[in-house]
C-alpha positions, 0 to 999 in steps of 0.5 A: 687894323694894319695889324691884321692886314700885315698878318693876313699878308703873311699867312698867305705868303706861307701858304703860296711857299708851301703849296709850290714846295709841295708842287715840285714834290709830286713824284719828282715831276712838275710843270712849270709856266717858264719852262718845259715839263721835268720829271721822269718817263718810263719806256719798256723796250726788248733787246735789239742788235748787240754791240762789241759787248753783247749788250742789246740794249746800247742804241736805247741807252744812248739815246736816253743819255742823249735825250736826257742831256738835250732836256735838263730836268728829263729822267728816263727810267728803262725797263728792259723787257724780252721780246716774248714776255713783252705782250703779256707783261704789257696786258698785265700793266693795262690790266692794272692801269699801270703802263708805261709812258712808252713802249714798242708795240704793233697795235694790231697785235699782242699787249695792245687790244683795239679795245683797249685803245677804245678804252683811252689806254692809248694816247692818238698823236695825229695832233703832234706831226705836222702833214709833211711829217705824216706824208713822210711814213709809207702809206702801209706803215701809217695804216698799221697804227691807225685805227677808225682814222687816227694815228695811235703810235709811231712806226718805226719799221717794216719787216717780212718773213722769209727763208734763210738758207745755209748755203754751206749745207747746200755745197756740202750735199751738193745741191743748188739753191732755188734760183732767184730764191723762187720755188715751188712746194713740190721743188721746196720738198724734193730739196729738203730729201737731199739736204737730210742726211746723217754727217759723219765727222771724227768717227761721230754721226749727226742727223742734219734735217732739211728744215725746221720752224716753231709755233708760238703765240704772236710769231707767224714763221709758220703761217705763210704755209698756211697761206699758200693755197689760198687760206686766211683766218679770218673774212676780209671784214674780219667778222667769220673765222674762215682758218677751216677752209679747204685752202688753209687745212691743204696748207697746214697739212703741207706744213705739217707732211714735212715732220710726219710724211717726208721726215725732212725736219727734226722730232721737235719741228712746231714746238715753242723753243724759239731760241733753240730752233734758231741755234740749231740753224745759226750756232757754229757748234750746230748748223744741223738745219739747212733752211728756216723761216724767220722774221726779216731781223735775222738778216743782220744777226747772221751777217754781221753777229761775232757768233752766228755769222754765216754764208746764207741767202734769202728765198721766198717761201714756195708757192702752193695752189696761188701760185704766189709767194705769200708771206707776212709783213708787220709794222714795228713802232712806238706807243704812247700811253695814256697820260692825265698830264698834258705837259708830261704827255708833250714830252713823252711825245718828244721823246718817241719823236726823237727815237723815230727819227729818219737817221734812227731808222736807217740805223735800224736798217743797217743793223736790226734787219728792219725796213724803214718806215720813212720815205726819207729813210729809204731814200738813203739807200741802206741796204746798197752792200746788202743783197739778202736784204733787198731781197727780202724787201722785194717780198713785200710785193707779196705780203698781207699782214695778221688782221686787225680786230678787236681780241686778236690775241686772244684768238691768236692764242687759241690758232696757235695751241690748236697748231701745236697739236697737229705737230705734236701728233695729237690732231690732224690738221682739218681736226686742229683748224675745225676745233679753233673755229669753236673756241675763236668764234666767241671772241669775233662776237664780243 
């Protein structure tokens, strides 16, 4: 009888050892009752500002190393994804239930849809913040990540679209830039005419244009022109397509006229070449465009980048029938994707909050051309010596956001495709915006 008891105890101890060993082999992840979770966290990130070696991932790499040192046993795997590819890659990952743990996402835009939130793909984070922490966010930034009363992300920055003016070309042509960065559409056109010319240097003639931009899914540099006369893509409740209104058609026509009537843009204006458009404006061996609209991140590049640094100013979009310099703002931040392990979720959120601290938002404001989402970061006055960012920040007064509706990614895709046809010369503004209705309405019903 005593021998049977001993065998039973031995078997129990062996089984306990096997179970405990297997528990520590679950993909390198384990949760210990005596300590915090350990294992691997996967983060996707896109390029930020470059360091001296032109490494645009140096900031996130440094933060990863710092967090791993503070949290022994935690490994952060970085997946580098270009901004242009990020929305589609996230959509594919979500469809295949193979999402990362953290990624930089605007929850109202491409990559993550509101329907994904409803299906539990994204974690609600309210419970991880104190009231004081939540109150530190600017309301607009927090609202961008709020859906049905819950916070589905950590806002880290805000941005605004603005016009960038190459002042060297203005000086070359003897043209005065707009006073205080303000102008009407008519004044804007007259300025572009003066800035469109043949530059003759060393016996070589180069065509210089007043303006250029591009049209591409999830990019909105051109859209304030469609808004200038009062046009909006959807009704305020997000249930009706309204981009074929007379006001929207008028705004799109004003933008198209720059290319087809006034001929103050390059022949490829309205295409999808983001990099080529920027280089035509900022690359020292080109600089054949005087004015381009960009997100405020471009300010840091034009001020500090060893290649693209230039003499420039920031101006508002021209005013139309509304009389207001309407622009588009956005919010950036981190989204935490669904976790099965509560202990791992705690660590993932800890890392996301680590990346979003006040001092990090100040760093982004100074180096990446974004406005802090935290009031505490703004109090540090990161733009004390940056008049371009101060001017851009003032534009938030007249900024609107992209509609926060389910299926916006698909709606945006259809609208942008129609806009491209306008600048290809295949459709009139009226035809394109009316044709978009046929495709968009189906998504509004879903």
